[in-house]
N, C-alpha and C positions, 0 to 999 in steps of 0.2 A: 572359081566363081561358085557361089551357092545359089540355088534356085528354090524358092518357096512356091510350090504349086498348089493352088486351091481349085479343085474341080467341083463344080456346082451343078445340081440338077434343079431345073426351074420349070414349073408348069407353063405351058404355052400361053395360058390366059394372062400371065403377068410378065411375059418375056420382055416386051419392048419397054415397059416401065422399069423393070429390074436392070436391063442393060443401060438405060439412061441414068439411073441412080448410081450404078457401078462406075460409069465413065465420069460422071459429074460430081459425085459426092464421095463414095466409099474409096475408090482407088486414089483420088487426090489426098484423102485423109491418110491413107497408108503411106503414100510417097512423102507426105509432109513430116512423117516421123524421122526422116533423113537416115533411115537404116537401109534403104534400098536405093540402088542406082538407076533403076528403070523397071519396066514391066511390059508384058504383052497380054492382051486379052484375046482368047481364041475360042471359036465355036467348034465343037466336035461335029464332024460330018458323018462319022460312022455310027450306026445305031448300036444300042446295047440291049441284049435280050432281056425281056421282062422289065424294061425301063420306060416309064412314061415321061413325057415332058422333053425338054431340050437340055443339052449339057454344054457347059462352058468351062474352060480352064484359064485361070489367071496366073501368070507366072511373074513373080517378083524376083529381081536380081539383087544380090548383095555380095559384097567383097569378102566377107568372112563369116564363119560360123558364129563368132562372138557378136557380130552385128545382128544376125538373126535371133540369137538367144536374147539379146537386149530387147529387140522388138517384141518377141514372144512373151517376155516377162513384163515389160513396162507399158506396152501399147495394145497388144492383141486382145486381152480380155475385154477391155472397154469397147473396142471396135466390133468384136464378135457379138457383144451384148446389144449394141446399136442395131446390128443386122437382125438379130433375133427379135428385138422389139418391133422392127418394121415388118418382117416377113414371117415370124414364128417358125413353124415347122414346114412351111411351104417350100423353102429353099434348103436342100440338103447339100452339105459340103463334105468333101473328102480331101484331107490335106497331106501332102508329101513333101519331104525335103530331099533335094537332089544336089549332087555335086558334078560340075562339068569336068570331064576327063579328057 
């Protein structure tokens, strides 16, 4: 299994609106690409030094690296752009690709 992990830092002032948007708009759009078999949205409870705001990790699960590559090429640019148009630089994202062992 391949896990596409997106860790986001969000200002506390927009946290509840961002969480709602993620759960009801963005994540459903990602899942609708049919490249992922599921997801989890997690809130980080440990603090990060010199880090303001709150942090979330969204983990999307896919069966193969080719499914992820297809998502990344065919769908990710437009979805990232929609997020940027909505939040600009308020939301910082760090993306990693993991393989279950």
